[in-house]
C-alpha positions in Angstrom: 27.7 -21.0 -0.6 29.9 -24.2 -0.8 31.0 -26.8 1.7 34.6 -25.3 1.5 33.2 -22.2 3.0 32.3 -24.1 6.0 35.6 -25.9 6.2 37.5 -22.8 6.0 35.7 -21.3 9.1 35.3 -24.5 11.0 38.8 -26.2 10.1 39.2 -29.7 9.1 40.1 -31.5 12.1 38.6 -35.0 11.9 38.6 -37.9 14.4 38.8 -41.4 12.8 38.6 -45.0 14.1 39.2 -48.3 12.7 36.4 -50.7 12.0 38.1 -53.5 13.9 38.4 -51.1 17.0 36.3 -52.0 19.9 33.1 -50.0 20.1 33.7 -49.1 23.7 37.0 -47.6 22.8 35.4 -45.5 20.0 32.8 -44.2 22.5 35.6 -43.1 24.9 37.1 -41.4 21.9 34.0 -39.7 21.2 33.6 -38.6 24.9 37.1 -37.6 25.1 37.1 -35.3 22.0 33.4 -34.1 22.7 32.4 -35.2 19.2 29.1 -36.8 18.0 30.9 -38.7 15.1 33.9 -40.5 14.2 34.9 -41.3 10.5 35.7 -45.0 10.1 38.8 -45.5 8.0 40.5 -48.5 6.8 43.9 -48.5 4.7 43.4 -44.9 4.1 39.7 -45.3 2.7 36.7 -44.1 4.4 34.5 -47.3 5.1 31.9 -45.9 7.2 30.7 -43.4 9.8 30.0 -44.0 13.5 27.7 -41.5 15.2 26.0 -41.4 18.5 22.8 -42.8 16.9 24.6 -46.1 16.0 26.1 -46.2 19.5 22.9 -45.9 21.3 21.1 -48.4 19.1 23.8 -50.9 19.7 23.5 -50.2 23.6 19.8 -50.6 23.5 19.9 -53.8 21.4 22.3 -55.5 23.2 22.1 -54.0 27.0 25.5 -52.7 26.5 28.6 -52.6 24.1 30.3 -55.8 25.4 33.2 -56.7 22.9 31.6 -55.5 19.9 33.6 -53.8 17.2 32.9 -50.7 15.3 32.3 -52.6 12.1 29.2 -54.2 13.4 27.4 -51.0 14.2 28.8 -48.3 11.9 26.9 -46.9 9.0 28.6 -48.4 6.1 27.3 -46.3 3.4 27.4 -42.8 4.8 26.6 -39.7 2.8 29.6 -37.8 1.6 30.1 -34.5 -0.2 33.0 -32.7 -1.9 34.4 -29.2 -0.9 32.4 -27.9 -4.0 29.0 -29.2 -3.0 26.6 -26.5 -2.8 25.1 -25.9 0.7 21.6 -26.3 -0.5 22.3 -29.6 -2.0 24.0 -30.6 1.4 20.9 -29.6 3.3 18.8 -31.6 1.0 20.6 -34.7 1.2 21.0 -34.4 5.0 17.2 -33.9 5.6 16.4 -36.8 3.1 18.6 -39.3 5.0 18.2 -37.8 8.5 22.0 -37.4 8.6 23.6 -35.2 11.3 27.3 -35.5 10.0 28.7 -35.9 6.5 32.3 -36.5 5.7 33.9 -34.2 3.1 36.1 -36.0 0.3 38.3 -34.5 -2.4 39.1 -37.3 -4.8 39.0 -40.0 -2.0 40.9 -37.8 0.4 39.1 -37.0 3.9 39.1 -33.1 4.0 36.9 -32.9 7.2 33.3 -33.5 8.6 30.5 -31.2 8.5 27.4 -31.5 10.9 23.8 -30.2 10.3 24.8 -27.8 13.1 27.5 -26.3 10.8 25.2 -26.2 7.6 22.5 -24.3 9.7 24.8 -21.9 11.4 26.3 -20.9 8.0 22.6 -20.3 6.6 21.8 -18.2 9.7 25.0 -16.3 9.4 24.3 -15.7 5.7 21.0 -14.5 6.3 22.1 -12.1 9.0 24.7 -10.8 7.0 22.0 -10.0 4.1 19.8 -8.7 6.6 22.3 -6.2 7.8 23.3 -5.2 4.3 19.6 -4.5 3.3 19.1 -2.6 6.7 22.0 -0.5 5.9 21.2 0.0 2.3 17.4 1.1 3.3 19.0 3.5 6.2 21.2 5.3 3.6 18.3 5.5 1.1 18.1 9.0 -0.1 15.5 11.1 1.4 12.6 12.3 -1.3 12.3 16.1 -1.8 8.9 16.7 0.1 8.4 19.8 -2.4 8.7 17.6 -5.6 5.3 16.5 -7.0 5.0 13.7 -9.3 3.8 14.8 -12.8 0.9 13.2 -14.5 
């Protein structure tokens, strides 16, 4: 399975923010769109990722967000993948970095964002499908003739 399979089901709607936007405004967008991350774009290029983790850390460290800008708290080196990246590789990368969100880039163009939830769901769905196929196969297994005896 590849990242493109997730995007095909999920869609490629992404929410972006400028690094110079106020953090408070970015938080409002995250709340309004009910998303846990915003892709930080500048001049058409991905320059970072803002997730609830960075927001919470900023709030705790400063007792609020004040007039901070997204640039001051964003992850400026987010993990990325391509639509052709294998899901096993994505899982490994996300687990190693404790990343919950990963932008998908195709030759520098933002194609979408996948979450750890999306990856886990696709794995469970694939296992469920395989399980159903195996059960159907076993159910249709031909009965052995009880009168037939093995020859030795």
